[in-house]
Backbone atoms as SQL, in Angstrom:
CREATE TABLE atoms (id INTEGER PRIMARY KEY, chain TEXT, resi INTEGER, resn TEXT, atom TEXT, x REAL, y REAL, z REAL);
INSERT INTO atoms VALUES
  (1, 'A', 1, 'MET', 'N', 11.901, -9.136, 25.490),
  (2, 'A', 1, 'MET', 'CA', 12.973, -9.996, 25.256),
  (3, 'A', 1, 'MET', 'C', 12.710, -11.085, 25.491),
  (4, 'A', 2, 'HIS', 'N', 12.718, -12.521, 25.038),
  (5, 'A', 2, 'HIS', 'CA', 12.951, -13.667, 25.195),
  (6, 'A', 2, 'HIS', 'C', 14.246, -14.574, 26.242),
  (7, 'A', 3, 'PRO', 'N', 13.285, -15.054, 26.996),
  (8, 'A', 3, 'PRO', 'CA', 14.508, -15.968, 27.964),
  (9, 'A', 3, 'PRO', 'C', 14.957, -16.787, 27.680),
  (10, 'A', 4, 'LYS', 'N', 14.931, -17.280, 26.945),
  (11, 'A', 4, 'LYS', 'CA', 16.449, -17.664, 25.864),
  (12, 'A', 4, 'LYS', 'C', 16.490, -17.573, 24.390),
  (13, 'A', 5, 'PRO', 'N', 16.998, -16.355, 23.996),
  (14, 'A', 5, 'PRO', 'CA', 17.138, -16.262, 22.650),
  (15, 'A', 5, 'PRO', 'C', 18.050, -17.427, 22.017),
  (16, 'A', 6, 'ILE', 'N', 17.788, -17.553, 20.834),
  (17, 'A', 6, 'ILE', 'CA', 18.530, -18.255, 19.934),
  (18, 'A', 6, 'ILE', 'C', 19.265, -16.917, 19.311),
  (19, 'A', 7, 'GLU', 'N', 20.503, -18.012, 18.922),
  (20, 'A', 7, 'GLU', 'CA', 21.390, -16.549, 18.688),
  (21, 'A', 7, 'GLU', 'C', 23.359, -16.608, 17.436),
  (22, 'A', 8, 'PRO', 'N', 23.956, -16.745, 16.884),
  (23, 'A', 8, 'PRO', 'CA', 24.637, -17.037, 16.977),
  (24, 'A', 8, 'PRO', 'C', 25.363, -17.055, 18.505),
  (25, 'A', 9, 'ALA', 'N', 26.566, -18.096, 18.271),
  (26, 'A', 9, 'ALA', 'CA', 27.072, -18.491, 19.419),
  (27, 'A', 9, 'ALA', 'C', 28.419, -19.409, 19.119),
  (28, 'A', 10, 'GLY', 'N', 29.581, -18.977, 19.458),
  (29, 'A', 10, 'GLY', 'CA', 30.744, -19.643, 19.287),
  (30, 'A', 10, 'GLY', 'C', 32.337, -18.404, 18.935),
  (31, 'A', 11, 'ARG', 'N', 33.102, -19.111, 18.442),
  (32, 'A', 11, 'ARG', 'CA', 34.115, -17.954, 18.486),
  (33, 'A', 11, 'ARG', 'C', 33.872, -17.307, 17.692),
  (34, 'A', 12, 'GLU', 'N', 35.161, -16.302, 17.373),
  (35, 'A', 12, 'GLU', 'CA', 34.485, -14.868, 16.680),
  (36, 'A', 12, 'GLU', 'C', 34.801, -15.583, 15.168),
  (37, 'A', 13, 'GLY', 'N', 35.651, -16.452, 15.152),
  (38, 'A', 13, 'GLY', 'CA', 35.822, -16.561, 13.374),
  (39, 'A', 13, 'GLY', 'C', 34.602, -17.450, 13.237),
  (40, 'A', 14, 'GLN', 'N', 33.985, -18.530, 14.055),
  (41, 'A', 14, 'GLN', 'CA', 32.801, -19.443, 13.070),
  (42, 'A', 14, 'GLN', 'C', 31.562, -17.921, 13.574),
  (43, 'A', 15, 'VAL', 'N', 31.559, -16.656, 13.904),
  (44, 'A', 15, 'VAL', 'CA', 30.228, -15.862, 13.928),
  (45, 'A', 15, 'VAL', 'C', 30.049, -15.369, 12.706),
  (46, 'A', 16, 'LYS', 'N', 31.585, -14.394, 12.620),
  (47, 'A', 16, 'LYS', 'CA', 31.874, -14.257, 10.845),
  (48, 'A', 16, 'LYS', 'C', 31.600, -14.573, 10.627),
  (49, 'A', 17, 'ALA', 'N', 32.097, -15.781, 10.128),
  (50, 'A', 17, 'ALA', 'CA', 31.698, -17.085, 9.396),
  (51, 'A', 17, 'ALA', 'C', 29.972, -17.190, 8.478),
  (52, 'A', 18, 'VAL', 'N', 29.359, -17.049, 9.784),
  (53, 'A', 18, 'VAL', 'CA', 28.031, -17.709, 9.606),
  (54, 'A', 18, 'VAL', 'C', 27.397, -15.680, 9.222),
  (55, 'A', 19, 'SER', 'N', 27.425, -15.042, 9.143),
  (56, 'A', 19, 'SER', 'CA', 27.287, -13.715, 9.320),
  (57, 'A', 19, 'SER', 'C', 26.465, -12.995, 8.155),
  (58, 'A', 20, 'PRO', 'N', 27.916, -13.669, 6.794),
  (59, 'A', 20, 'PRO', 'CA', 27.035, -13.118, 5.980),
  (60, 'A', 20, 'PRO', 'C', 25.615, -14.005, 5.022),
  (61, 'A', 21, 'ALA', 'N', 25.557, -15.175, 5.143),
  (62, 'A', 21, 'ALA', 'CA', 24.785, -15.903, 5.541),
  (63, 'A', 21, 'ALA', 'C', 23.204, -15.386, 5.892),
  (64, 'A', 22, 'CYS', 'N', 23.725, -15.134, 7.342),
  (65, 'A', 22, 'CYS', 'CA', 22.258, -15.033, 8.101),
  (66, 'A', 22, 'CYS', 'C', 21.959, -13.316, 7.525),
  (67, 'A', 23, 'THR', 'N', 22.751, -12.275, 6.497),
  (68, 'A', 23, 'THR', 'CA', 22.790, -10.787, 6.795),
  (69, 'A', 23, 'THR', 'C', 22.759, -10.109, 8.185),
  (70, 'A', 24, 'THR', 'N', 23.824, -10.498, 8.546),
  (71, 'A', 24, 'THR', 'CA', 23.882, -10.259, 9.743),
  (72, 'A', 24, 'THR', 'C', 25.235, -8.851, 9.451),
  (73, 'A', 25, 'PHE', 'N', 24.345, -7.873, 10.775),
  (74, 'A', 25, 'PHE', 'CA', 25.915, -6.537, 11.019),
  (75, 'A', 25, 'PHE', 'C', 26.437, -6.250, 12.265),
  (76, 'A', 26, 'GLY', 'N', 27.490, -6.067, 12.393),
  (77, 'A', 26, 'GLY', 'CA', 27.545, -6.167, 14.092),
  (78, 'A', 26, 'GLY', 'C', 29.222, -5.016, 13.792),
  (79, 'A', 27, 'ALA', 'N', 28.953, -4.261, 14.454),
  (80, 'A', 27, 'ALA', 'CA', 30.560, -3.446, 14.931),
  (81, 'A', 27, 'ALA', 'C', 30.781, -2.445, 15.855),
  (82, 'A', 28, 'LYS', 'N', 31.823, -2.611, 16.213),
  (83, 'A', 28, 'LYS', 'CA', 31.878, -2.084, 18.080),
  (84, 'A', 28, 'LYS', 'C', 32.493, -0.527, 17.886),
  (85, 'A', 29, 'ARG', 'N', 31.690, 0.358, 18.206),
  (86, 'A', 29, 'ARG', 'CA', 32.126, 2.117, 18.724),
  (87, 'A', 29, 'ARG', 'C', 32.729, 2.133, 19.765),
  (88, 'A', 30, 'ASP', 'N', 33.708, 2.363, 18.861),
  (89, 'A', 30, 'ASP', 'CA', 34.849, 2.811, 19.593),
  (90, 'A', 30, 'ASP', 'C', 34.666, 4.241, 20.337),
  (91, 'A', 31, 'ALA', 'N', 34.646, 4.457, 21.461),
  (92, 'A', 31, 'ALA', 'CA', 34.452, 4.910, 22.572),
  (93, 'A', 31, 'ALA', 'C', 36.079, 5.262, 23.622),
  (94, 'A', 32, 'GLY', 'N', 36.861, 4.749, 23.206),
  (95, 'A', 32, 'GLY', 'CA', 38.342, 5.374, 23.764),
  (96, 'A', 32, 'GLY', 'C', 38.699, 4.445, 25.357),
  (97, 'A', 33, 'ASP', 'N', 37.336, 3.119, 25.197),
  (98, 'A', 33, 'ASP', 'CA', 37.395, 3.571, 26.755),
  (99, 'A', 33, 'ASP', 'C', 37.471, 1.874, 26.850),
  (100, 'A', 34, 'GLU', 'N', 37.309, 0.627, 28.023),
  (101, 'A', 34, 'GLU', 'CA', 36.758, -0.315, 27.790),
  (102, 'A', 34, 'GLU', 'C', 35.640, -0.467, 27.633),
  (103, 'A', 35, 'VAL', 'N', 34.756, -0.145, 27.689),
  (104, 'A', 35, 'VAL', 'CA', 33.480, 0.012, 27.878),
  (105, 'A', 35, 'VAL', 'C', 32.961, 0.047, 26.518),
  (106, 'A', 36, 'HIS', 'N', 32.106, 0.006, 25.523),
  (107, 'A', 36, 'HIS', 'CA', 31.650, 0.474, 24.402),
  (108, 'A', 36, 'HIS', 'C', 30.056, -0.419, 23.825),
  (109, 'A', 37, 'LEU', 'N', 30.242, 0.896, 23.087),
  (110, 'A', 37, 'LEU', 'CA', 28.420, 0.169, 22.513),
  (111, 'A', 37, 'LEU', 'C', 29.125, -0.484, 20.785),
  (112, 'A', 38, 'MET', 'N', 27.693, -1.208, 20.609),
  (113, 'A', 38, 'MET', 'CA', 27.407, -2.025, 19.164),
  (114, 'A', 38, 'MET', 'C', 26.498, -1.869, 18.559),
  (115, 'A', 39, 'ASP', 'N', 27.128, -1.493, 17.036),
  (116, 'A', 39, 'ASP', 'CA', 26.499, -1.201, 16.510),
  (117, 'A', 39, 'ASP', 'C', 25.920, -2.670, 15.793),
  (118, 'A', 40, 'HIS', 'N', 24.384, -3.092, 16.295),
  (119, 'A', 40, 'HIS', 'CA', 24.243, -4.125, 15.342),
  (120, 'A', 40, 'HIS', 'C', 22.778, -4.376, 14.880),
  (121, 'A', 41, 'SER', 'N', 22.604, -5.462, 13.554),
  (122, 'A', 41, 'SER', 'CA', 21.408, -5.542, 13.235),
  (123, 'A', 41, 'SER', 'C', 20.311, -6.433, 14.048),
  (124, 'A', 42, 'THR', 'N', 18.996, -6.024, 13.937),
  (125, 'A', 42, 'THR', 'CA', 18.665, -6.272, 14.752),
  (126, 'A', 42, 'THR', 'C', 17.413, -7.437, 13.574),
  (127, 'A', 43, 'LEU', 'N', 17.515, -8.320, 13.023),
  (128, 'A', 43, 'LEU', 'CA', 16.638, -9.520, 12.540),
  (129, 'A', 43, 'LEU', 'C', 16.319, -10.898, 13.280),
  (130, 'A', 44, 'THR', 'N', 15.295, -11.139, 12.853),
  (131, 'A', 44, 'THR', 'CA', 14.573, -12.488, 13.208),
  (132, 'A', 44, 'THR', 'C', 14.746, -13.552, 11.838),
  (133, 'A', 45, 'HIS', 'N', 15.862, -14.563, 11.864),
  (134, 'A', 45, 'HIS', 'CA', 15.474, -15.082, 10.672),
  (135, 'A', 45, 'HIS', 'C', 15.256, -16.719, 10.881),
  (136, 'A', 46, 'ARG', 'N', 14.158, -16.428, 8.966),
  (137, 'A', 46, 'ARG', 'CA', 13.756, -17.796, 9.405),
  (138, 'A', 46, 'ARG', 'C', 14.583, -19.280, 8.429),
  (139, 'A', 47, 'MET', 'N', 14.908, -19.895, 9.374),
  (140, 'A', 47, 'MET', 'CA', 16.203, -21.192, 8.123),
  (141, 'A', 47, 'MET', 'C', 15.105, -22.250, 8.158),
  (142, 'A', 48, 'VAL', 'N', 15.434, -22.558, 7.426),
  (143, 'A', 48, 'VAL', 'CA', 15.361, -24.432, 6.738),
  (144, 'A', 48, 'VAL', 'C', 15.995, -25.221, 6.561),
  (145, 'A', 49, 'PRO', 'N', 15.639, -25.937, 7.516),
  (146, 'A', 49, 'PRO', 'CA', 17.063, -27.675, 7.043),
  (147, 'A', 49, 'PRO', 'C', 17.789, -27.748, 6.073),
  (148, 'A', 50, 'GLY', 'N', 18.934, -27.524, 5.369),
  (149, 'A', 50, 'GLY', 'CA', 19.444, -28.096, 4.502),
  (150, 'A', 50, 'GLY', 'C', 18.743, -26.766, 3.368),
  (151, 'A', 51, 'THR', 'N', 18.459, -25.574, 4.398),
  (152, 'A', 51, 'THR', 'CA', 18.978, -24.565, 3.229),
  (153, 'A', 51, 'THR', 'C', 19.671, -22.947, 3.937),
  (154, 'A', 52, 'ASP', 'N', 19.476, -21.921, 3.013),
  (155, 'A', 52, 'ASP', 'CA', 19.634, -21.161, 3.702),
  (156, 'A', 52, 'ASP', 'C', 18.572, -20.026, 4.715),
  (157, 'A', 53, 'VAL', 'N', 18.853, -19.120, 4.890),
  (158, 'A', 53, 'VAL', 'CA', 17.733, -17.628, 5.432),
  (159, 'A', 53, 'VAL', 'C', 17.263, -18.558, 3.748),
  (160, 'A', 54, 'VAL', 'N', 15.832, -18.535, 4.317),
  (161, 'A', 54, 'VAL', 'CA', 14.108, -17.924, 3.748),
  (162, 'A', 54, 'VAL', 'C', 13.299, -16.765, 4.329),
  (163, 'A', 55, 'ASP', 'N', 13.990, -16.203, 5.253),
  (164, 'A', 55, 'ASP', 'CA', 13.291, -14.672, 4.841),
  (165, 'A', 55, 'ASP', 'C', 13.799, -13.983, 6.034),
  (166, 'A', 56, 'PHE', 'N', 13.593, -13.312, 6.591),
  (167, 'A', 56, 'PHE', 'CA', 13.390, -11.893, 7.782),
  (168, 'A', 56, 'PHE', 'C', 12.802, -11.600, 8.641),
  (169, 'A', 57, 'PHE', 'N', 12.798, -11.043, 9.268),
  (170, 'A', 57, 'PHE', 'CA', 11.993, -9.658, 9.943),
  (171, 'A', 57, 'PHE', 'C', 12.681, -8.901, 10.325),
  (172, 'A', 58, 'ARG', 'N', 12.594, -7.445, 10.437),
  (173, 'A', 58, 'ARG', 'CA', 13.379, -6.603, 10.309),
  (174, 'A', 58, 'ARG', 'C', 12.577, -6.536, 12.822),
  (175, 'A', 59, 'ARG', 'N', 12.794, -5.651, 13.127),
  (176, 'A', 59, 'ARG', 'CA', 12.110, -5.999, 14.559),
  (177, 'A', 59, 'ARG', 'C', 10.569, -5.083, 14.416),
  (178, 'A', 60, 'GLU', 'N', 10.581, -3.756, 13.407),
  (179, 'A', 60, 'GLU', 'CA', 9.528, -2.851, 13.291),
  (180, 'A', 60, 'GLU', 'C', 8.140, -3.975, 12.932),
  (181, 'A', 61, 'ILE', 'N', 8.323, -5.282, 12.774),
  (182, 'A', 61, 'ILE', 'CA', 7.053, -5.948, 11.706),
  (183, 'A', 61, 'ILE', 'C', 6.530, -6.253, 13.087),
  (184, 'A', 62, 'THR', 'N', 5.321, -6.671, 13.130),
  (185, 'A', 62, 'THR', 'CA', 4.408, -6.825, 14.147),
  (186, 'A', 62, 'THR', 'C', 4.102, -8.224, 13.814),
  (187, 'A', 63, 'SER', 'N', 3.460, -9.304, 15.776),
  (188, 'A', 63, 'SER', 'CA', 3.751, -10.504, 15.692),
  (189, 'A', 63, 'SER', 'C', 2.498, -10.838, 14.834),
  (190, 'A', 64, 'ALA', 'N', 1.069, -10.367, 14.814),
  (191, 'A', 64, 'ALA', 'CA', 0.525, -10.747, 13.548),
  (192, 'A', 64, 'ALA', 'C', 1.154, -11.133, 11.942),
  (193, 'A', 65, 'HIS', 'N', 2.121, -10.613, 12.131),
  (194, 'A', 65, 'HIS', 'CA', 2.344, -9.937, 10.452),
  (195, 'A', 65, 'HIS', 'C', 2.962, -12.068, 9.996),
  (196, 'A', 66, 'MET', 'N', 4.420, -11.686, 11.371),
  (197, 'A', 66, 'MET', 'CA', 4.997, -12.739, 11.043),
  (198, 'A', 66, 'MET', 'C', 4.418, -13.997, 11.266),
  (199, 'A', 67, 'ALA', 'N', 3.316, -13.606, 12.928),
  (200, 'A', 67, 'ALA', 'CA', 2.605, -15.267, 12.567),
  (201, 'A', 67, 'ALA', 'C', 1.620, -15.371, 11.204),
  (202, 'A', 68, 'GLU', 'N', 0.978, -14.791, 10.734),
  (203, 'A', 68, 'GLU', 'CA', 1.019, -14.993, 9.157),
  (204, 'A', 68, 'GLU', 'C', 1.300, -15.338, 7.886),
  (205, 'A', 69, 'SER', 'N', 3.192, -14.956, 8.164),
  (206, 'A', 69, 'SER', 'CA', 3.942, -15.369, 6.717),
  (207, 'A', 69, 'SER', 'C', 4.379, -16.514, 7.533),
  (208, 'A', 70, 'VAL', 'N', 4.371, -16.712, 9.063),
  (209, 'A', 70, 'VAL', 'CA', 5.377, -18.270, 9.396),
  (210, 'A', 70, 'VAL', 'C', 4.530, -19.469, 8.684),
  (211, 'A', 71, 'ALA', 'N', 2.947, -19.274, 8.864),
  (212, 'A', 71, 'ALA', 'CA', 1.899, -19.777, 8.767),
  (213, 'A', 71, 'ALA', 'C', 1.885, -20.464, 7.336),
  (214, 'A', 72, 'CYS', 'N', 2.220, -19.288, 6.530),
  (215, 'A', 72, 'CYS', 'CA', 1.836, -19.574, 4.826),
  (216, 'A', 72, 'CYS', 'C', 2.982, -20.607, 4.733),
  (217, 'A', 73, 'PHE', 'N', 4.477, -20.596, 4.988),
  (218, 'A', 73, 'PHE', 'CA', 5.308, -21.219, 5.149),
  (219, 'A', 73, 'PHE', 'C', 5.147, -22.825, 5.348),
  (220, 'A', 74, 'VAL', 'N', 4.724, -22.620, 6.621),
  (221, 'A', 74, 'VAL', 'CA', 4.295, -24.919, 7.569),
  (222, 'A', 74, 'VAL', 'C', 3.104, -24.748, 6.398),
  (223, 'A', 75, 'GLY', 'N', 2.020, -24.349, 5.990),
  (224, 'A', 75, 'GLY', 'CA', 1.038, -24.262, 4.982),
  (225, 'A', 75, 'GLY', 'C', 1.480, -25.492, 3.740),
  (226, 'A', 76, 'ALA', 'N', 2.222, -24.385, 3.702),
  (227, 'A', 76, 'ALA', 'CA', 3.149, -24.626, 2.503),
  (228, 'A', 76, 'ALA', 'C', 3.731, -26.045, 2.062),
  (229, 'A', 77, 'GLY', 'N', 4.632, -26.699, 3.256),
  (230, 'A', 77, 'GLY', 'CA', 5.589, -27.605, 3.546),
  (231, 'A', 77, 'GLY', 'C', 4.404, -28.825, 3.720),
  (232, 'A', 78, 'LYS', 'N', 3.549, -27.965, 3.899),
  (233, 'A', 78, 'LYS', 'CA', 2.691, -29.551, 4.810),
  (234, 'A', 78, 'LYS', 'C', 1.846, -29.751, 3.741),
  (235, 'A', 79, 'ALA', 'N', 1.055, -28.898, 3.234),
  (236, 'A', 79, 'ALA', 'CA', 0.811, -29.270, 1.297),
  (237, 'A', 79, 'ALA', 'C', 2.070, -30.260, 0.690),
  (238, 'A', 80, 'ALA', 'N', 3.633, -30.041, 0.928),
  (239, 'A', 80, 'ALA', 'CA', 4.609, -31.049, -0.359),
  (240, 'A', 80, 'ALA', 'C', 4.814, -31.381, -0.091),
  (241, 'A', 81, 'THR', 'N', 4.139, -32.106, 1.462),
  (242, 'A', 81, 'THR', 'CA', 4.224, -34.080, 1.754),
  (243, 'A', 81, 'THR', 'C', 3.327, -34.529, 1.508);
């Protein structure tokens, strides 16, 4: 795991408001005590300033595939400017 991951942060209402745009899921599994497990999505979202989510990656994707996809977006952005 990265030592400084970027993840939704804020008050509960703020996180709930942004969650649908990022297609995230999270739910507490009721264990009947103070200690509980969470069901949650494990996706990395690629977002572009001024837009919504432009792509996402599941945890099973290889780093090589992610790098290739990101490079494609970077190349397209440079070509457009």
